C-alpha positions in Angstrom: 12.0 48.6 -3.1 10.3 46.6 -5.1 9.9 43.1 -3.2 10.3 40.2 -5.2 8.8 36.9 -5.0 10.4 34.5 -2.7 10.4 30.8 -3.7 10.6 29.8 -0.1 7.4 32.5 1.0 5.2 29.0 1.2 7.8 27.5 4.0 6.7 30.1 6.3 3.1 29.4 5.5 2.8 25.7 6.6 1.9 26.6 10.5 -0.6 23.3 11.2 2.1 21.0 11.9 3.9 23.6 14.4 0.3 23.6 15.8 -0.5 20.4 16.5 3.1 20.0 17.9 3.0 22.6 20.3 -0.8 21.0 21.4 0.2 17.9 22.0 -1.7 16.7 19.0 0.8 15.5 16.3 0.5 12.1 15.2 3.3 11.9 12.7 6.9 10.8 12.4 6.4 9.0 15.7 10.0 7.2 16.3 10.0 3.4 17.0 12.7 2.2 19.5 12.2 -1.8 18.5 11.5 -4.4 16.1 7.9 -3.8 14.1 5.7 -6.6 15.8 2.4 -6.9 17.2 4.1 -4.9 20.4 6.7 -1.8 19.7 8.3 0.2 22.1 7.9 3.7 21.8 9.2 6.6 24.5 10.3 3.4 26.2 7.0 2.1 26.7 5.2 -0.8 25.6 2.6 0.1 22.7 0.5 -2.2 20.4 1.1 -1.5 16.6 -1.8 -1.5 15.5 -0.5 1.1 12.6 1.4 -1.6 10.4 1.4 -3.4 7.2 3.1 -6.0 8.5 0.0 -8.6 8.0 1.8 -11.4 8.0 4.4 -10.3 10.7 7.5 -11.7 9.0 9.9 -9.0 9.6 11.2 -10.6 11.8 10.9 -14.7 11.0 13.7 -16.3 11.9 13.7 -17.8 8.1 13.5 -13.8 6.3 16.0 -12.2 9.3 18.2 -14.7 8.2 17.8 -15.1 4.6 18.8 -11.1 5.0 22.0 -11.7 7.1 23.3 -14.1 4.4 22.5 -11.8 1.7 24.6 -9.2 3.2 27.3 -11.9 3.8 28.0 -12.6 0.6 26.9 -9.5 -1.2 27.7 -6.6 1.5 25.0 -4.1 1.9 24.3 -2.4 -1.3 24.8 -2.5 -5.1 26.0 1.6 -6.1 24.6 1.5 -9.1 21.6 1.0 -11.0 20.4 -2.5 -12.2 21.2 -0.9 -16.1 24.9 -0.7 -15.3 26.1 -2.4 -12.3 23.7 -3.1 -10.1 21.8 -6.1 -11.2 22.9 -9.2 -9.1 21.8 -13.0 -9.6 19.6 -12.4 -6.4 17.7 -9.8 -8.1 17.4 -12.3 -11.3 16.5 -14.9 -9.2 14.1 -13.0 -7.4 12.0 -11.6 -10.6 11.8 -15.0 -11.8 10.1 -16.8 -8.2 7.7 -13.2 -8.4 6.4 -14.3 -12.0 6.2 -17.9 -11.1 4.3 -16.9 -7.6 1.7 -14.4 -9.4 1.6 -16.5 -12.8 2.9 -14.2 -15.0 5.5 -14.3 -18.1 7.6 -12.0 -16.1 8.2 -9.4 -13.7 10.3 -6.7 -12.8 11.9 -5.2 -9.4 11.9 -1.6 -8.5 13.7 0.2 -6.3 10.4 1.0 -4.3 6.8 0.7 -4.8 6.3 4.1 -5.2 8.6 4.1 -7.8 6.8 1.5 -10.1 3.8 3.2 -10.0 5.7 6.6 -11.5 7.8 4.3 -13.8 5.3 1.9 -15.4 2.9 4.6 -15.9 5.1 7.4 -17.5 6.2 4.9 -19.6 3.1 3.0 -20.8 1.2 6.3 -21.3 2.0 8.5 -24.2 0.3 11.0 -25.9 -2.2 10.0 -27.7 -3.5 7.5 -24.9 -5.8 7.8 -21.8 -5.0 6.9 -18.3 -8.4 6.2 -16.3 -8.1 6.1 -12.7 -10.6 5.5 -9.1 -10.7 9.0 -7.4 -9.6 6.5 -4.0 -6.3 5.4 -5.9 -2.6 5.9 -4.3 -0.7 8.8 -4.2 2.2 7.3 -6.7 0.0 6.3 -8.8 -1.5 10.1 -9.0 2.0 11.2 -9.7 2.3 8.5 -12.3 -0.1 10.2 -14.2 1.2 13.8 -13.8 4.4 12.5 -15.1 2.4 10.8 -18.4 2.2 12.5 -21.7 -1.4 11.1 -21.9 -4.8 12.5 -21.0 -6.1 11.5 -17.6 -10.0 10.6 -15.9 -10.8 9.9 -12.8 -13.8 8.3 -11.9 -15.3 8.5 -8.3 -14.6 5.8 -6.5 -15.9 2.6 -7.2 -18.5 4.2 -9.8 -18.7 1.6 -12.9 -21.2 3.9 -14.7 -18.9 6.6 -14.7 -16.2 4.3 -15.8 -17.9 2.9 -18.2 -19.3 6.6 -19.4 -15.2 7.0 -19.7 -14.5 4.2 -21.8 -17.4 4.4 -23.9 -16.3 8.3 -25.0 -12.9 7.2 -25.9 -12.9 3.7 -27.2 -11.6 3.2 -30.4 -10.3 6.6 -30.3 -6.8 6.2 -27.9 -4.9 3.3 -26.0 -6.1 3.0 -22.3 -5.3 2.1 -19.3 -7.3 1.7 -16.2 -4.6 1.7 -13.5 -6.8 0.4 -9.7 -6.1 -0.1 -6.2 -6.7 -3.6 -5.6 -7.1 -3.0 -2.0 -7.6 1.2 -1.2 -5.1 2.0 2.0 -7.1 4.3 3.7 -10.8 2.7 3.7 -9.7 -0.7 3.7 -12.3 -1.9 0.4 -11.8 -4.3 -2.5 -11.9 -2.6 -6.0 -15.0 -3.7 -8.0 -12.3 -5.9 -10.2 -14.7 -8.0 -12.2 -16.7 -5.4 -13.3 -13.6 -3.3 -14.3 -12.4 -6.4 -16.1 -15.3 -6.7 -18.2 -15.7 -3.6 -19.0 -12.1 -3.1 -19.9 -12.2 -6.2 -22.4 -15.2 -4.7 -23.5 -14.3 -1.6 -24.5 -10.4 -2.5 -25.5 -8.7 -1.2 -22.6 -5.6 -2.6 -20.8 -5.9 -2.9 -16.7 -3.2 -2.7 -14.0 -3.9 -3.1 -10.1 -2.4 -1.6 -7.7 -2.1 -4.7 -5.4 0.4 -3.1 -2.7 -2.4 -4.3 0.3 -3.5 -7.4 -1.7 0.0 -9.5 -2.1 0.1 -11.9 0.6 -2.9 -11.2 2.0 -6.0 -11.7 -0.4 -6.7 -15.2 -2.4 -6.5 -18.4 -1.7 -2.4 -18.5 -2.0 -2.2 -15.0 -1.4 -1.4 -13.9 -4.7 -3.9 -11.0 -4.1 -7.4 -9.4 -5.6 -6.9 -10.9 -9.0 -6.7 -14.4 -7.4 -9.1 -13.5 -4.6 -11.4 -12.6 -7.7 -10.1 -15.6 -10.0 -8.8 -13.2 -12.5 -5.6 -14.0 -12.6 -5.3 -14.2 -16.0 -7.4 -11.6 -17.4 -5.4 -8.9 -15.4 -2.3 -7.3 -17.8 -0.5 -5.6 -14.9 0.0 -6.3 -11.3 2.0 -4.1 -9.3 2.7 -5.0 -5.5 5.7 -4.0 -2.6 7.5 -5.4 -0.4 7.1 -3.5 2.5 4.0 -4.8 3.3 3.6 -8.6 3.9 6.8 -9.9 1.8 8.6 -7.8 5.2 11.1 -5.7 3.0 11.6 -2.2 0.9 11.1 -2.6 -2.7 8.3 -3.2 -5.3 7.9 -4.8 -8.6 5.5 -5.1 -11.6 4.5 -8.4 -13.2 2.6 -9.1 -16.3 3.6 -10.4 -20.0 7.5 -10.8 -21.4 6.9 -8.8 -24.1 5.3 -5.5 -21.5 7.4 -6.0 -19.0 10.9 -5.7 -21.3 9.5 -2.8 -22.9 8.6 -1.1 -19.2 12.4 -2.6 -18.6 13.8 -0.3 -21.0 11.8 2.8 -21.1 11.1 3.4 -16.9 13.1 6.4 -16.0 11.9 5.4 -12.2 13.9 2.5 -12.9 16.7 2.9 -15.1 18.4 5.9 -13.3 17.6 4.4 -9.6 20.1 2.1 -7.2 18.5 -1.6 -7.4 17.5 -2.5 -4.0 20.2 -3.8 -1.5 20.8 -7.5 -1.1 19.7 -8.1 1.8 16.1 -6.6 0.6 16.0 -9.1 -2.0 16.6 -12.0 0.0 14.1 -11.1 2.7 11.5 -10.7 -0.1 12.9 -14.2 -1.6 12.6 -15.8 1.9 9.3 -14.1 2.8 7.9 -15.7 -0.7 9.2 -19.4 0.9 6.9 -18.7 4.3 4.1 -17.3 2.2 4.0 -20.3 0.3 4.4 -22.8 2.9 2.7 -21.2 5.9 -1.1 -20.6 4.6 -1.9 -20.6 8.9 -0.7 -17.0 8.9 -3.4 -15.7 6.6 -5.8 -17.7 8.3 -4.9 -16.1 11.7 -4.9 -12.4 10.0 -8.2 -12.7 8.8 -9.5 -14.4 11.9 -8.1 -11.3 13.5 -9.4 -8.8 11.2 -13.1 -10.4 11.0 -12.9 -10.5 15.0 -12.0 -6.5 15.6 -14.1 -5.5 13.0 -17.1 -7.3 14.5 -16.7 -6.1 17.6 -15.9 -2.4 16.4 -18.9 -2.3 14.7 -21.0 -3.5 17.6 -19.5 -1.0 19.9 -21.2 1.5 17.5 -17.7 2.6 15.5 -18.2 3.9 12.2 -16.1 1.5 10.4 -16.6 2.3 6.6 -16.8 0.3 4.0 -13.7 -2.3 5.2 -13.4 -5.7 3.5 -10.3 -6.1 4.8 -7.8 -6.5 8.4 -7.4 -2.4 7.1 -10.1 -1.0 9.4 -10.6 2.5 10.0 -12.5 4.5 12.6 -13.8 7.1 11.0 -14.3 10.3 13.7 -14.8 12.8 10.9 -13.6 16.3 12.3 -9.6 16.4 11.8 -9.1 18.1 15.1 -11.0 15.7 16.9 -9.6 13.0 15.0 -5.9 14.3 16.4 -7.8 14.6 20.2 -9.3 10.9 19.4 -5.5 9.9 18.7 -3.6 11.5 21.2 -6.0 9.5 23.5 -5.7 6.3 22.4 -1.7 6.4 21.7 -1.5 7.7 25.7 -3.4 4.9 26.4 -0.9 2.7 24.9 -2.4 1.7 21.0 -0.7 3.4 18.0 -3.2 3.7 14.8 -2.4 6.1 12.0 -4.0 9.2 11.6 -5.7 9.6 7.7 -6.5 13.6 7.5 -7.2 15.4 3.8 -5.5 15.0 0.9 -5.4 10.9 2.3 -9.2 11.2 2.9 -12.4 12.8 1.5 -12.6 16.3 3.3 -15.1 15.9 6.6 -13.6 12.5 6.4 -11.2 11.9 8.9 -10.7 8.2 10.7 -8.1 6.1 12.1 -6.7 3.4 9.9 -5.7 1.0 12.1 -4.7 -2.2 10.7 -3.8 -6.1 12.0 -1.7 -8.6 11.6 -1.1 -12.6 11.9 1.0 -11.9 14.8 -1.4 -10.0 16.8 -2.4 -12.2 19.7 -5.8 -12.2 21.8 -4.0 -10.2 24.3 -3.3 -7.7 22.0 -6.4 -7.2 20.8 -8.2 -7.2 23.7 -6.3 -4.2 24.9 -6.5 -2.6 21.7 -10.7 -3.1 21.9 -10.8 -1.5 25.4 -8.5 1.2 24.7 -11.0 2.1 21.7 -13.7 1.2 23.7 -13.1 3.9 26.6 -11.7 6.6 23.7 -15.2 5.9 22.0 -17.4 6.8 24.8 -14.9 10.1 25.7 -15.1 11.8 22.4 -18.6 10.5 21.2 -18.1 8.1 19.0 -19.9 5.7 20.4 -22.2 5.9 23.5 
């Protein structure tokens, strides 16, 4: 009897996660039973959290928590519809106005998630006759936005400005061009070469969009991200941000000129056909902006923590890659060795993120660690002790 191909055949071929689980080396979907602070409860045990993007530690800030409570009391738990139809609250409009002012742009638009910002913005702006140029290390949401766009997508090696210029020369005057780049690359913690990208874009008539999910709240004198860090706020066309990192909530936004934001508002399917963010999420993001503006010392503490850990890990002999931010990788290389290293560190009471292909290049598996303003010296002391012990055990340091 003839056997037909079954859509679900691929399901039984996914065996690696089960093998890792059976061996006790599975580092994903770990349930946490406490708020997302510098220390969390996992399996009933206190664990130092070095796998969070809660850079400023605002998810438990009293002002942020109180604002979320007030929003639930006033608006309820959800909006039950899209922004286009019945899901726009005055709270959403207030947040968009505040974000535009904070980012120094004419307008901003709030999406349900940061991932949907990239899906919606890229697919709505890049048409059939346009060209989209990406850094090969750009986030998966940018790559998926490119897949939805009708234009041609080109990619240059990570931070390779010579190749970027060649691509721009090739398409200059023939197509509309959008360059989309992460401000801070989420696995390695390095920063885009934005001054050079902006210079090349201006030279060859391209537009620039920065995904600043890991930059807003962290970089720049006022926490406005990579553009402010380089003094280029008025030269970047679009900035994307997310609420799930420094802004202690969930959702995302795009900021730019009023004309472009208006176009996206009426064209981005990921915006038009998704339910709006809940009232509590909008209120929490608004309150987080308050704290970012009124408590700059949080950024100072965050950077002090990051600089200390980077210096000490490097002095121990760890390969911390090209990190320039509070995202500090410990490069291991082999994926199985990383799984063993992760388990060792985890069992000693420290939680980090195991990053393997396709999140990183093959042969470049790493433990991604990230730091918060609310980490205290005793948290960092303990984590560094654990890393030293585990690093020696696995031959990562001598």
